[in-house]
C-alpha positions, 0 to 999 in steps of 0.5 A, spaced: 603 442 465 603 448 468 602 452 462 596 447 460 593 449 467 595 456 466 591 456 459 585 453 462 585 458 467 585 463 462 580 460 457 575 459 464 576 466 466 574 469 459 568 464 458 565 466 465 566 474 463 563 473 456 557 469 460 557 475 464 556 480 459 551 476 455 547 476 461 548 483 462 546 484 455 540 480 456 537 484 462 538 490 458 534 487 452 529 484 456 527 490 460 528 495 454 521 497 454 522 501 460 525 506 456 519 506 451 516 512 454 510 509 455 506 507 461 507 500 464 501 495 464 500 493 472 495 492 477 497 498 482 502 501 477 498 506 474 496 508 481 503 509 483 504 514 476 498 518 479 502 519 486 508 521 482 505 526 478 501 529 485 508 529 488 511 533 483 506 538 484 507 538 491 515 539 490 514 545 486 511 548 492 517 545 497 513 540 500 512 533 501 506 532 504 499 535 503 492 534 500 490 531 493 483 531 490 484 525 486 482 519 490 476 518 495 474 525 493 480 528 496 485 525 502 491 527 505 497 525 501 503 522 503 502 522 510 501 514 511 505 512 505 512 516 504 514 519 498 522 518 497 521 513 491 517 519 488 522 524 489 527 519 485 522 519 479 521 527 480 529 527 479 529 523 473 523 527 470 527 533 472 534 531 469 532 528 463 526 532 461 522 526 460 514 526 462 513 523 469 510 516 466 517 515 462 521 517 468 517 512 473 518 506 467 526 508 468 525 508 475 523 501 475 529 499 471 533 503 476 530 499 481 531 492 478 539 494 477 539 496 484 536 490 487 541 486 483 547 490 485 544 489 492 544 482 492 551 481 489 554 486 494 550 483 500 552 476 498 559 478 497 560 481 504 558 475 508 559 469 503 562 470 496 569 474 498 573 468 500 572 465 493 576 466 487 573 472 483 570 467 477 567 463 482 564 469 486 561 472 479 558 465 478 554 464 484 553 472 484 549 471 478 546 465 480 543 468 486 540 474 482 537 470 477 534 465 482 531 471 485 528 474 479 526 468 476 521 467 481 514 468 479 511 468 486 504 471 489 503 476 483 501 483 486 502 481 493 509 478 491 516 480 490 521 479 484 519 481 477 512 480 477 511 484 483 515 489 481 511 490 474 504 489 478 505 495 483 510 493 488 516 496 485 517 501 491 517 495 496 522 492 492 526 498 492 526 498 499 529 491 499 535 494 496 536 499 501 535 494 506 541 490 504 545 496 503 543 498 510 546 492 513 552 492 508 554 499 510 553 497 518 557 491 517 563 494 513 564 499 519 564 493 523 570 490 519 573 496 517 572 501 523 571 507 518 566 512 520 564 513 512 560 507 513 556 509 519 554 515 515 552 511 509 548 506 514 545 512 518 542 516 511 540 509 508 536 507 514 533 514 514 531 513 507 528 506 508 523 510 513 522 515 507 521 510 502 516 505 505 514 506 512 510 499 513 516 495 510 521 499 515 518 495 520 521 489 517 528 492 516 528 494 524 527 487 525 533 485 521 537 490 524 535 487 531 537 480 529 544 483 526 546 486 532 544 480 537 548 476 532 554 481 532 553 483 539 560 482 542 562 487 537 557 492 538 557 492 545 564 495 545 562 500 540 555 502 543 557 509 543 557 509 535 551 505 535 547 510 540 549 516 536 548 513 529 541 511 532 540 518 535 541 521 528 536 516 525 531 518 530 532 525 529 532 524 521 525 520 521 521 524 526 517 527 521 515 520 518 514 517 525 510 524 527 505 524 521 504 517 521 502 516 529 499 522 529 494 521 524 494 514 523 487 513 526 485 516 519 487 510 515 483 504 514 487 498 517 488 493 511 488 486 512 489 480 506 487 474 510 489 469 504 496 468 502 499 463 497 502 457 500 509 459 501 512 452 499 508 452 493 510 459 491 517 457 492 516 452 487 513 457 483 505 458 482 506 458 474 508 451 475 502 449 479 497 453 475 499 449 469 498 442 473 491 445 475 490 446 467 492 439 466 488 436 472 482 439 469 483 435 462 483 429 466 491 428 468 493 426 475 495 433 478 501 430 482 504 427 476 503 433 472 506 438 477 512 434 478 513 433 470 512 441 469 517 442 475 522 439 471 520 441 464 520 448 466 527 448 469 524 450 476 527 443 479 532 447 482 528 451 487 526 444 490 533 441 490 535 448 494 529 447 499 531 440 501 539 441 501 537 447 505 534 443 510 540 438 511 545 444 511 541 449 516 545 446 522 552 447 519 550 454 517 548 456 524 554 454 526 558 459 523 557 466 525 558 469 518 552 465 516 548 465 522 545 472 521 542 470 514 539 463 516 536 466 522 533 471 518 531 466 513 527 462 519 524 468 522 521 471 516 519 464 513 515 463 520 512 470 519 509 469 512 505 463 515 503 466 522 498 472 523 499 472 530 503 479 530 497 482 526 492 481 532 497 484 537 499 490 532 493 491 527 497 495 522 502 490 520 497 485 518 498 486 511 505 484 512 504 476 512 506 476 504 511 482 505 515 477 510 515 472 505 518 477 500 524 478 505 524 471 506 525 470 499 531 475 498 535 471 504 533 464 500 536 467 494 542 469 497 543 463 501 542 458 495 549 458 491 552 457 498 547 451 499 549 449 492 556 449 494 556 446 500 552 440 497 557 439 491 563 439 496 560 433 499 560 430 492 566 433 489 568 426 487 562 425 482 560 433 481 566 437 480 564 444 483 566 449 477 562 445 471 556 444 476 555 451 477 556 453 470 551 448 468 546 451 474 547 458 471 546 456 464 539 453 466 537 459 470 539 463 464 535 459 460 529 460 465 530 467 465 530 468 458 524 464 457 520 466 463 515 471 461 512 475 467 507 479 462 504 472 460 503 470 467 500 477 469 495 476 463 497 482 459 498 482 452 504 487 452 508 490 458 506 497 455 499 499 457 497 501 450 500 496 446 496 491 451 489 493 448 486 493 441 485 499 438 478 499 439 478 499 446 483 505 446 478 509 442 473 507 447 477 509 452 478 516 449 471 517 448 469 515 455 475 521 457 471 526 453 464 524 456 467 525 463 470 532 462 463 534 460 461 533 468 460 539 472 467 541 475 468 538 482 464 532 480 465 525 484 464 519 480 463 512 483 467 507 479 465 499 478 471 496 479 471 488 477 477 484 479 479 482 472 486 484 468 482 486 462 481 493 460 475 494 463 477 492 470 481 494 476 485 500 478 489 500 472 484 502 468 480 507 472 485 511 475 488 514 469 482 515 466 479 519 471 485 523 472 486 524 465 479 527 465 480 531 471 474 528 475 475 526 482 475 518 483 471 516 489 476 510 490 483 509 489 489 505 491 488 502 498 495 504 500 493 511 501 486 509 504 482 513 509 476 510 513 472 512 507 474 507 502 472 502 508 465 504 508 464 504 501 466 496 501 461 495 506 455 499 503 457 495 496 453 489 499 447 492 497 447 492 490 454 492 488 457 486 492 459 483 485 465 489 485 472 488 487 473 489 494 480 491 497 482 487 503 480 491 510 480 489 517 473 493 518 467 489 516 460 491 518 457 488 512 453 482 516 451 488 521 448 492 516 445 487 512 441 484 518 438 491 518 436 491 511 428 491 509 426 486 504 425 489 496 430 495 498 435 496 493 437 504 494 442 503 501 448 504 497 445 510 492 443 513 499 450 512 502 454 515 495 449 521 496 451 522 503 458 522 501 457 527 496 458 522 490 453 525 484 455 520 479 456 512 477 460 509 472 460 501 470 459 496 464 458 489 467 451 486 466 450 486 474 451 494 473 446 494 468 441 490 472 442 494 478 440 500 474 434 497 472 432 496 479 433 503 481 431 506 475 427 511 478 433 513 482 438 514 476 439 519 470 443 516 464 448 522 462 451 518 457 453 511 454 459 509 450 459 501 448 458 497 454 459 503 459 453 507 462 455 514 466 449 515 470 447 521 475 444 519 482 438 522 484 435 523 491 429 518 493 423 522 492 419 519 498 425 521 503 424 526 509 430 530 510 432 534 516 438 538 519 444 533 521 444 529 528 449 530 533 452 524 535 456 524 542 458 518 547 457 518 554 465 517 555 466 524 552 462 527 558 464 523 563 471 521 562 473 526 557 475 521 552 473 522 545 469 518 541 473 514 537 473 514 529 472 507 528 467 506 533 463 513 531 463 510 524 460 503 526 455 506 530 453 512 525 452 507 519 448 502 523 443 508 525 443 510 518 440 503 516 435 505 521 434 512 518 433 509 511 428 504 513 424 509 517 424 514 510 429 519 513 435 521 510 439 525 515 447 526 516 450 524 523 456 528 525 460 527 531 461 531 537 468 530 540 470 533 546 473 539 543 466 541 541 463 541 547 465 548 549 462 550 542 455 546 543 451 553 543 454 555 536 454 548 533 446 547 535 443 552 530 446 547 525 443 541 528 436 538 528 437 534 534 442 530 539 443 523 540 447 520 546 450 513 546 452 510 552 454 503 554 451 503 561 445 508 561 447 512 567 444 517 571 449 522 569 447 522 562 440 523 563 441 529 567 446 532 562 440 531 556 435 534 561 440 540 560 440 540 553 432 539 553 431 546 556 435 549 550 429 546 546 434 541 542 430 534 541 435 529 544 435 521 545 439 516 549 441 510 546 444 504 549 450 501 545 448 494 545 441 495 543 443 498 536 444 491 534 441 486 539 434 490 540 432 492 533 425 493 534 425 497 540 431 501 537 427 502 531 421 504 536 425 509 540 428 512 533 421 513 530 418 517 536 425 521 536 424 523 529 417 525 529 420 531 534 425 533 529 423 539 524 423 537 517 427 541 511 428 540 504 433 535 500 437 541 498 441 541 505 442 534 505 447 534 499 453 537 500 458 539 494 465 537 494 465 533 500 472 531 502 475 526 507 475 528 514 482 530 516 483 534 523 489 538 521 484 542 515 483 549 518 477 553 516 477 561 518 470 561 518 467 555 521 469 548 524 469 541 521 466 535 524 466 528 522 460 525 519 458 518 518 461 517 511 468 519 514 468 525 510 468 533 513 461 537 515 462 544 515 459 548 520 459 556 519 461 560 526 461 567 524 455 570 522 452 577 520 456 581 514 462 575 514 461 572 507 460 564 507 467 561 505 467 554 506 474 554 504 479 549 508 486 549 508 492 544 510 498 548 513 504 547 508 509 548 514 509 540 516 510 539 509 516 543 508 519 540 514 518 533 512 521 535 505 527 538 508 528 532 513 527 527 507 532 531 502 537 532 508 537 524 509 538 524 501 544 529 501 547 525 507 547 519 503 550 522 497 556 525 502 557 519 504 560 517 497 564 524 496 566 528 502 568 522 507 573 519 502 577 526 503 581 525 509 579 531 512 572 529 513 573 522 514 574 522 521 577 514 520 580 510 526 582 505 521 590 505 520 592 509 514 
């Protein structure tokens, strides 16, 4: 009998290891396209490839942050989106001598494998280690497949679909999350300094990988320390030193972000796919909707598709988790995970934190990502708990194998690219030959534009070759032309202004979510039968060309045919040059200053200035004027006399219309500078009165020709940029306006520079964090370096 049992155990072990090997081979086959050397299809993915290429340029100069001309006509790069992931891409590119595109695809495979390992190791640390190795392998693979079979939110989601669509960096950071907690918990169990070294380095790399996601990691750490507070109170000295070192290592990230965060556009995606429906799989619901359109009952169609697709397990685990939640909370081993589960599920439903901390409004779906990883790790535990209750009828091992086979089948048949609406995972193979030929022709036409030209693309929300950033971003980059848009993740306020001014004629184009929406206020000031507002905004921004293909774009060109010049036409695409309005009056820029700058030494905030100046631009356009508006901040007050020759006039905005403001303007009037006092509330509430005031004010301003209005090579405003021969002012398009200070024999030089020193510091600390991480696997294993208090 014992012999029979022994043979049964051997064959069981062989079967499980064989199944594991088959799943591993399937993983390799399923993601083999990532080693093809071709760019991967995806919404944001091509944009990340461009960022990786830009990082390679910076790294060659020993810096990690700097300036890039590829998006928004020029913007500070990696100040607000840490570049450690691109550093890994650079290492792959360097070590294997392959193009950056190929290295990025390989990095996606690396991320998938790393995340799978992290899920298995994390689950094993908290749950699975007490099971026999065979059961441990089964439930580990169950958790991994359960996670990767999730279709989710598409671009705004996690798992395979999200990774390919462009969220690969956040998924990579999720793996770091798990390893960070894993190392911290290993120190708790083994009391070995090696694990604190790894924890410190991995935590630092989280901040260097995805700064916004690090907010959630900080919350995870807080929950962990609260759950295991008894141990960490006793080990407070080690904890304090660890977090002190972490803070020191991430200082460059924190400083760059908080010092310059005012230059970033707060992004807010107000709609998120319903979480429970997302768990049950969006693709199931989409199929049910299609069936309902054919006359079927949507509820019945959903239930049938749920079971037919094999995703019934998601529903079962949801129900089982509800009943086992209390028992999971009773054990400290699972209390940490269940607390995370509840907190992040709540945050995925509730936007409250976003109103208190505006910069994390984007994270309602990121919170769901963190929830789903936790949910995937808990899934086999809930399954085991449920089977143990019914062990007489449902034996543990056969049922686990059955569920694993069903998940494996789902993994094999699940095609994320069909779900993404791409014909192929590879960018070129997803498109017919004629579209590739058209793409090459467009690239050649763009290369013929004057150097430094900025082009405004018409981006339609579609996954066809003509839509979305996956088409436009590589097209402009390969042609060496500046793109007036880009990925919002590296956004400045300029992109926000573009989305607001697109209301005039370009409302059909895709608009990224942004927390700043002044469209209603702008449209309120619109004159009837006026279509040129958007064109005027682009000219003020230094944009000379537009490119599009849709019928709406063609109609827009017809309405403004006296304002455009056709440069070239390829297929449905038209590249046009924007011409100034011949009926407009021009003048030197108007300086705009707020009364608080004078009375309270308080700067005119970036966002407030842009709102007021753009509303005033509507008035100026309606009155037939095209004039730039520039901000006068407190740092410029001492240099007003040197700035005034470059200005036509001065506007003072006040909230209370005090006597001090009028007295100050009288002093300006004595210098023969036309000026006007405006009450902030009147700009939107007293339209006729404000227009009359501005009309009288404009009559006092000397006119100039239109050539001074157009500025070449205008870049996003960034205070750290320095000019030896002038100063930079913020203009009404969130771009920089250069004013020469030195006169005489000094040759006019508009070159402005961004100091490389902060970039060197940033790169050094990021590299140090990575080296510490590597040393945790090498040097700390040597007894002399280990400093271990554990028993030898």
